[in-house]
C-alpha positions in Angstrom: -29.7 -64.1 -19.3 -27.3 -61.2 -18.8 -26.9 -59.1 -21.9 -23.4 -57.6 -21.7 -23.9 -55.0 -24.5 -26.8 -53.5 -22.5 -25.5 -54.2 -19.0 -28.9 -55.6 -18.0 -30.7 -58.9 -17.6 -33.1 -60.0 -20.3 -35.3 -62.8 -21.4 -34.5 -64.9 -24.4 -37.5 -65.1 -26.7 -36.3 -67.2 -29.7 -34.0 -70.0 -30.7 -30.5 -69.4 -32.0 -30.5 -68.3 -35.7 -27.9 -69.2 -38.4 -26.1 -66.0 -37.6 -25.8 -67.0 -33.9 -28.3 -64.4 -32.7 -31.3 -64.7 -30.4 -34.2 -62.3 -29.8 -34.0 -60.9 -26.3 -36.5 -58.7 -24.4 -35.0 -56.2 -21.9 -37.9 -54.3 -20.3 -40.1 -53.2 -23.1 -37.4 -53.5 -25.8 -37.0 -56.5 -28.0 -33.7 -56.8 -29.9 -31.5 -59.4 -31.6 -28.3 -60.1 -29.8 -25.3 -62.3 -30.7 -25.1 -65.2 -28.3 -21.5 -64.3 -27.4 -22.9 -61.2 -25.6 -25.1 -63.4 -23.3 -24.2 -64.9 -20.0 -26.3 -67.3 -18.0 -27.4 -65.9 -14.7 -28.7 -68.0 -11.8 -32.2 -67.1 -10.4 -30.7 -65.9 -7.2 -28.6 -63.2 -9.0 -31.5 -61.8 -11.0 -32.5 -58.3 -9.7 -36.1 -57.7 -10.4 -35.6 -53.9 -10.6 -33.6 -54.4 -13.8 -36.7 -55.3 -15.6 -38.3 -52.0 -14.8 -35.2 -49.8 -14.8 -36.2 -47.9 -17.9 -39.5 -46.7 -16.6 -40.9 -46.2 -13.2 -44.3 -47.4 -12.1 -45.8 -44.9 -9.7 -48.9 -46.1 -7.9 -51.8 -43.6 -7.5 -52.2 -44.8 -4.0 -48.8 -43.3 -3.0 -49.6 -39.9 -4.5 -53.3 -39.5 -3.7 -54.5 -36.2 -2.1 -57.0 -36.3 0.7 -59.2 -33.5 -0.7 -61.1 -33.1 -3.9 -62.9 -30.0 -5.3 -66.1 -30.5 -7.2 -67.3 -26.9 -7.3 -68.9 -26.1 -10.6 -69.8 -29.6 -11.5 -73.3 -30.9 -11.8 -74.5 -33.7 -9.5 -73.9 -36.4 -12.1 -70.4 -35.3 -12.9 -69.6 -34.8 -9.2 -70.7 -38.2 -8.2 -68.6 -39.8 -10.9 -65.5 -37.9 -9.8 -66.2 -38.5 -6.1 -66.7 -42.3 -6.7 -63.3 -42.6 -8.4 -61.7 -40.4 -5.7 -63.1 -42.6 -2.9 -61.9 -45.7 -4.7 -58.4 -44.3 -4.9 -58.5 -43.1 -1.3 -59.6 -46.6 -0.1 -56.7 -48.2 -2.0 -54.4 -45.7 -0.4 -55.8 -46.7 3.0 -56.7 -43.1 3.9 -59.1 -42.8 6.8 -60.5 -39.2 6.4 -61.0 -37.3 3.2 -62.6 -33.9 2.3 -65.0 -33.2 -0.5 -65.2 -29.4 -1.3 -68.6 -28.7 -3.0 -69.1 -25.1 -2.0 -72.1 -23.5 -0.3 -74.3 -22.2 -3.2 -77.9 -23.5 -3.2 -77.0 -26.8 -1.5 -78.2 -29.0 -4.4 -74.7 -30.3 -5.1 -74.1 -31.0 -1.4 -77.4 -32.8 -1.1 -76.7 -34.9 -4.2 -73.2 -35.8 -2.9 -74.6 -36.7 0.5 -77.3 -38.9 -1.1 -74.5 -40.7 -3.0 -72.3 -41.1 0.1 -75.1 -42.8 2.0 -75.0 -45.7 -0.4 -71.2 -45.8 -1.2 -69.5 -49.0 0.0 -66.3 -47.3 1.1 -68.0 -44.7 3.3 -68.2 -45.3 7.1 -69.6 -41.9 7.9 -69.7 -38.3 6.7 -70.4 -34.9 8.1 -70.3 -31.2 7.2 -67.1 -29.4 7.9 -66.7 -27.4 11.1 -65.5 -23.9 11.7 -62.0 -23.7 10.0 -62.7 -26.8 7.8 -65.0 -25.0 5.4 -68.3 -25.3 7.3 -71.2 -25.8 4.9 -69.0 -25.9 1.8 -67.1 -29.1 2.7 -68.1 -32.6 3.6 -65.7 -34.6 5.7 -65.8 -38.4 4.9 -64.6 -41.2 7.1 -63.7 -44.3 5.1 -64.0 -47.9 6.1 -60.7 -49.8 6.9 
């Protein structure tokens, strides 16, 4: 139904009351509206964007970065963060991503590499080359 007082389409949720009102939901808002302010709309005229006009859903997959920095985290924290990062990158259909772990003692790098060997989204990985971060970066190629 088109609610003329709001200028948007809504969904009727209740029967007509004694005061000639119905409960209508427009997006996330539920309100009572007098039936004289409602107009029947055919299904072909309903614009789906009106249902989400008050708020915008932004998908992570559209705003994902192709690099993550885990310097300063321990292996357990880093693997948790990298796992979530790889899931998001896979959803975004990225092919190559970078994990910045730093050079340091190499324990974090070794822990991340051990984790990447078993990860289902990882096709292959390698250390960065000159200009990519060398020993402080792991470049990961994801499965399609």
